[in-house]
C-alpha positions in Angstrom: 0.2 0.1 -0.1 1.4 3.6 -1.0 1.7 5.9 1.5 3.2 9.9 1.5 6.7 7.5 3.0 6.5 7.1 -0.6 7.5 10.4 -1.9 10.0 13.0 -2.0 9.4 16.9 -2.1 11.9 19.8 -2.9 12.8 22.7 -0.8 12.8 26.1 -2.4 16.7 25.5 -2.3 16.2 22.2 -4.7 17.6 19.8 -1.5 15.1 16.6 -1.6 13.8 15.6 1.7 12.0 12.0 2.0 8.7 12.3 3.1 9.2 9.1 5.0 10.7 11.5 7.9 7.1 13.0 8.2 5.2 9.2 9.3 4.2 9.6 12.5 2.8 13.3 12.1 -0.2 14.6 10.9 0.0 16.9 7.9 -2.2 19.0 6.0 -1.0 19.1 2.2 -2.0 22.1 0.3 -0.9 24.1 -2.6 -0.4 27.9 -2.5 -0.5 30.9 -4.3 0.6 34.5 -3.2 -2.0 36.3 -5.5 -5.3 34.5 -4.9 -8.2 35.7 -3.5 -7.7 32.5 -1.1 -3.9 33.9 -0.1 -5.2 35.1 2.9 -5.7 31.7 3.8 -2.6 31.7 5.0 -3.6 33.3 7.9 -5.6 30.1 9.1 -3.1 27.6 8.3 -0.5 29.6 10.3 -2.6 29.3 13.3 -3.3 25.6 12.6 0.2 25.1 12.9 0.6 27.4 15.5 -1.5 25.8 18.0 -0.8 21.7 17.1 3.1 22.1 16.1 3.9 20.7 19.3 1.3 17.7 19.4 3.0 16.6 15.7 1.5 18.6 13.2 2.9 19.6 10.1 1.7 22.2 7.0 3.6 21.3 4.1 2.7 23.7 1.5 3.2 24.1 -2.1 3.3 27.0 -4.4 1.9 26.1 -7.0 1.7 28.9 -10.4 -1.2 26.4 -12.5 -4.1 28.5 -11.7 -4.3 32.0 -13.2 -0.2 32.7 -13.0 -1.3 33.4 -9.3 2.2 32.4 -7.9 4.8 33.9 -10.1 7.3 34.7 -8.0 11.0 32.9 -7.4 11.1 30.8 -4.2 12.6 34.0 -2.1 10.2 35.9 -3.2 7.3 33.9 -2.3 9.0 33.0 1.1 9.3 36.5 2.0 5.6 37.2 0.8 4.2 35.0 2.8 6.2 35.9 6.2 5.9 39.1 5.7 2.5 39.5 5.4 1.0 36.5 6.9 3.8 36.0 9.4 4.2 32.3 7.7 6.3 30.4 10.2 6.1 26.5 8.4 8.2 25.4 5.6 7.3 26.4 2.2 8.5 23.4 -0.6 9.5 24.2 -4.3 6.9 25.2 -6.5 5.4 22.4 -8.1 2.8 21.7 -10.8 -0.4 19.5 -9.2 -2.1 18.4 -12.6 -0.5 17.4 -16.1 2.1 16.4 -17.7 4.4 17.7 -15.5 2.4 16.8 -12.1 4.5 16.1 -9.1 4.0 12.6 -8.2 3.0 13.1 -4.9 -0.2 14.7 -6.1 -0.7 12.1 -8.7 -1.1 9.8 -5.9 -3.0 12.2 -3.2 -5.6 12.9 -6.0 -6.1 9.6 -6.4 -6.1 8.8 -2.7 -8.9 11.5 -2.2 -10.9 12.5 -5.8 -12.9 16.0 -5.6 -16.4 16.5 -6.0 -18.2 13.7 -8.4 -14.7 11.7 -8.5 -12.9 14.6 -10.0 -9.1 14.1 -10.0 -8.2 17.2 -10.8 -7.0 20.0 -8.4 -9.5 22.7 -9.1 -7.6 25.9 -7.6 -5.3 27.1 -5.1 -5.7 26.4 -1.4 -6.8 22.3 -2.0 -6.1 20.9 1.1 -5.4 16.9 2.0 -5.2 15.8 5.2 -2.8 12.9 6.2 -2.7 10.4 9.1 0.1 9.7 11.0 0.3 6.3 9.1 1.0 8.4 6.2 -2.8 7.7 4.7 -4.9 10.3 3.2 -8.0 11.2 5.2 -9.9 13.6 3.5 -9.5 16.3 0.9 -10.9 19.8 1.5 -11.6 22.7 -1.2 -9.8 25.8 -1.5 -13.0 27.0 -0.1 -13.0 25.0 3.0 -11.2 27.6 5.6 -8.1 26.0 7.6 -10.0 27.0 10.6 -13.1 24.6 9.3 -10.5 21.5 9.8 -9.5 22.3 13.5 -11.6 19.5 14.6 -10.5 17.0 12.2 -6.5 17.6 12.8 -7.4 17.4 16.4 -8.7 14.0 16.2 -5.9 12.8 14.5 -3.7 13.9 17.1 
């Protein structure tokens, strides 16, 4: 059975990390963008991170420029924007594609494990979220319109 442990991700500096190192933690994987109507959700993601990080919760954010070109910046620009405007302290990953021929293998798996509304596989927009349990399995997919604070009870149950 495939779990998040079967994948890697890149940090903005290009360093590859093994997501097997995240086993034992509850994860919220989210594709983000700095110039989106949902960008204020960074506040809610930061609040969840701060509330639960000491209990084994992590936000794993992947900037993505596939939706309306809303994440055009470099890794440094994205990180600076998130810190200055939203006080983001959780780690941001390298920019990726979440759909199409160049999609990250992690997102191919996430979409297969938790299809969207009416079984759709594609990511529809920025700030689609996936909740992963301590065993590395996808528990639930959330729409971009689902605010991070509405996930609080689901996160708490898994901790």
